[in-house]
C-alpha positions as CSV (number, residue, x, y, z in Angstrom):
1,M,8.9,-1.5,17.5
2,A,10.4,-3.2,14.4
3,R,10.1,-1.8,10.9
4,Y,7.0,-2.9,9.1
5,L,7.9,-5.5,6.3
6,G,4.4,-6.4,5.2
7,P,2.5,-5.2,2.1
8,V,2.6,-1.4,2.2
9,C,-0.7,-1.0,0.4
10,R,-2.4,-2.1,3.6
11,L,-1.1,1.0,5.3
12,C,-2.8,3.3,2.8
13,R,-6.0,1.4,3.3
14,R,-5.7,1.6,7.1
15,E,-5.1,5.3,7.0
16,G,-7.9,5.9,4.5
17,E,-5.8,7.8,2.0
18,K,-2.9,7.4,-0.5
19,L,0.4,7.7,1.2
20,F,2.4,7.1,-2.0
21,L,4.6,4.4,-0.5
22,K,5.1,2.5,-3.8
23,G,6.0,5.3,-6.2
24,A,4.5,5.1,-9.7
25,R,2.2,2.3,-8.8
26,C,0.2,4.6,-6.5
27,S,-0.7,6.8,-9.5
28,S,-1.7,3.8,-11.7
29,A,-4.8,1.7,-12.0
30,K,-2.9,-1.0,-10.1
31,C,-3.1,1.0,-6.8
32,S,-4.7,-1.3,-4.2
33,Y,-6.3,1.7,-2.4
34,A,-7.9,3.0,-5.5
35,R,-9.4,-0.5,-6.1
36,R,-10.5,-1.1,-2.5
37,P,-10.5,2.0,-0.4
38,V,-11.6,0.2,2.8
39,P,-9.5,-0.7,5.9
40,P,-7.9,-4.2,5.7
41,G,-9.4,-7.1,7.5
42,R,-12.9,-8.3,8.1
43,P,-15.4,-5.4,7.8
44,P,-17.1,-4.5,11.1
45,K,-20.8,-5.1,11.5
46,R,-21.2,-1.6,12.8
47,R,-19.1,1.5,11.8
48,P,-17.0,2.3,14.9
49,K,-17.1,5.7,16.5
50,V,-13.7,7.3,16.5
51,S,-12.7,9.3,19.6
52,G,-10.6,12.4,19.7
53,Y,-7.6,10.4,20.8
54,G,-8.2,8.0,17.9
55,T,-8.0,10.7,15.3
56,Q,-4.8,12.1,16.9
57,L,-3.3,8.6,16.9
58,R,-4.2,8.0,13.3
59,E,-2.6,11.3,12.3
60,K,0.6,10.4,14.1
61,Q,0.6,6.9,12.5
62,K,0.0,8.4,9.0
63,V,3.0,10.8,9.3
64,R,5.2,8.0,10.6
65,R,4.3,5.8,7.7
66,I,4.7,8.6,5.1
67,Y,8.3,9.3,6.2
68,G,9.1,5.6,7.2
69,V,10.1,6.5,10.8
70,L,10.0,4.0,13.7
71,E,8.0,4.8,16.8
72,T,11.0,5.6,19.0
73,Q,12.6,7.7,16.3
74,F,9.4,9.7,15.9
75,K,9.2,10.4,19.7
76,N,12.8,11.6,19.6
77,Y,12.0,13.9,16.7
78,F,9.1,15.4,18.7
79,K,11.3,15.9,21.8
80,K,13.9,17.7,19.7
81,A,11.1,19.8,18.1
82,K,9.8,20.9,21.5
83,K,13.3,22.1,22.5
84,M,13.6,24.2,19.3
85,R,12.5,27.8,19.0
86,G,9.0,28.1,17.5
87,M,5.9,25.8,17.3
88,A,6.6,22.2,18.1
89,G,4.4,20.8,15.3
90,R,6.0,22.9,12.6
91,N,9.5,22.1,13.9
92,L,8.6,18.4,13.8
93,L,7.7,18.6,10.1
94,S,10.8,20.6,9.3
95,L,13.0,17.9,10.9
96,L,11.2,15.1,9.0
97,E,11.5,17.0,5.7
98,R,15.3,17.5,6.3
99,R,15.9,13.7,6.5
100,L,18.3,12.7,3.7
101,D,16.0,9.9,2.4
102,N,13.2,12.5,2.1
103,V,15.4,14.9,0.2
104,V,16.6,12.1,-2.2
105,Y,12.9,11.3,-2.8
106,L,12.0,14.9,-3.4
107,L,14.8,15.1,-6.0
108,G,13.3,12.1,-7.8
109,W,16.2,9.8,-7.3
110,G,13.9,7.2,-5.8
111,E,10.3,6.3,-6.8
112,S,9.5,6.1,-3.1
113,R,11.2,7.0,0.2
114,A,11.9,3.3,0.8
115,Q,13.7,3.1,-2.5
116,S,15.6,6.3,-1.6
117,R,16.7,4.7,1.7
118,Q,18.1,1.8,-0.3
119,L,20.0,4.1,-2.6
120,I,21.6,5.8,0.5
121,R,22.4,2.6,2.3
122,H,24.3,1.4,-0.8
123,G,26.6,4.4,-0.5
124,D,25.4,6.1,-3.7
125,V,24.6,9.6,-2.1
126,L,27.2,12.1,-1.0
127,I,26.9,15.1,1.3
128,N,29.5,17.8,0.8
129,G,31.6,15.3,-1.1
130,R,31.5,12.6,1.6
131,R,29.7,9.4,1.3
132,V,26.8,9.0,3.8
133,D,24.9,5.8,4.2
134,I,22.5,6.9,7.0
135,P,19.0,7.7,5.7
136,S,18.0,9.6,8.8
137,C,20.9,12.1,8.5
138,L,19.5,15.6,8.9
139,L,20.6,18.1,6.2
140,K,21.3,21.8,7.1
141,E,21.5,25.0,5.2
142,G,24.4,25.1,2.8
143,D,24.8,21.3,2.4
144,K,25.4,19.9,-1.1
145,V,23.8,16.6,-2.0
146,T,25.3,14.7,-4.9
147,L,24.4,11.4,-6.6
148,S,27.3,8.9,-7.0
149,G,29.2,9.2,-10.3
150,K,28.8,5.5,-11.0
151,E,27.4,5.1,-14.6
152,N,25.0,2.3,-13.7
153,V,23.5,4.3,-10.8
154,R,23.0,7.5,-12.9
155,S,21.5,5.6,-15.8
156,R,19.1,3.9,-13.4
157,I,18.1,7.3,-11.9
158,L,17.5,8.7,-15.4
159,E,15.2,5.8,-16.1
160,I,13.2,6.6,-12.9
161,L,13.0,10.2,-13.9
162,K,11.7,9.4,-17.3
163,S,9.1,6.9,-16.0
164,T,7.8,9.0,-13.2
165,G,8.5,12.5,-14.5
166,Q,10.7,15.0,-12.6
167,R,9.1,16.1,-9.4
168,E,8.6,19.8,-8.7
169,T,11.6,20.7,-6.5
170,P,10.6,22.5,-3.3
171,A,11.8,26.1,-2.9
172,W,14.3,25.2,-0.2
173,I,16.2,22.9,-2.5
174,E,18.2,24.0,-5.6
175,R,18.7,21.4,-8.3
176,L,22.0,21.5,-10.2
177,Q,24.1,19.5,-12.7
178,E,21.3,18.0,-14.8
179,G,19.5,16.9,-11.6
180,F,22.4,14.9,-10.1
181,E,23.3,17.5,-7.6
182,A,21.4,19.8,-5.3
183,N,22.0,22.6,-2.7
184,I,20.0,23.1,0.5
185,L,19.2,26.8,0.3
186,R,17.4,27.1,3.6
187,L,15.6,25.0,6.2
188,P,12.1,23.9,5.1
189,T,9.0,25.7,6.6
190,R,5.5,24.5,7.1
191,E,4.5,25.9,3.8
192,D,7.0,23.7,2.0
193,V,5.3,20.5,3.2
194,Q,3.4,19.2,0.2
195,M,1.2,16.6,2.0
196,A,-2.0,17.2,4.0
197,I,-0.9,16.9,7.6
198,D,-2.5,18.2,10.7
199,E,0.5,18.5,13.0
200,Q,-1.6,20.0,15.8
201,K,-3.2,16.6,16.4
202,I,0.2,15.1,16.9
203,V,1.2,17.8,19.4
204,A,-2.1,17.2,21.3
205,L,-1.4,13.5,21.3
206,Y,2.0,13.8,22.9
207,S,0.9,16.5,25.3
208,K,-1.5,14.2,27.2
């Protein structure tokens, strides 16, 4: 399945909640979901009844869209989570949180995860002093993430931080050097996930 390239506000309307896919716009009066919180397309004559499978599928799609992960990638994450020690649902969320593009977003270097992926692909993020241009790279305990020293890049990030406000850094990430560097103190747990996600529905979906 190819990456979705259409208007992302439709995704929020389809899932029935804000997924914060467009950064500051999602918190403003311009938010499409705030103005029209109904699914896209022609409204049905009768409200459809959603089955148990339907709610599980919607939860999986919601998480995929929040993190910007393709279907095959998501399945591979779940397979990896099942092989890990502990509960598969919690392991899945931990893997998604450890993605480099998500960490860059949590640090406020991008207004959205899509913008964070672009920053990484341009080679403006380093892990342990080495340039990494793969947004799906999984960080581990002890890794150091650094923003490129390019003046134009840092000035642009400062503008983003001023416009959006510095996000609250999760407990598993330590922010250093005026916000341009961070340490991964430990692996994220379920309690570190800031979004309302029911991972058990995803586990039930893939267990059929």
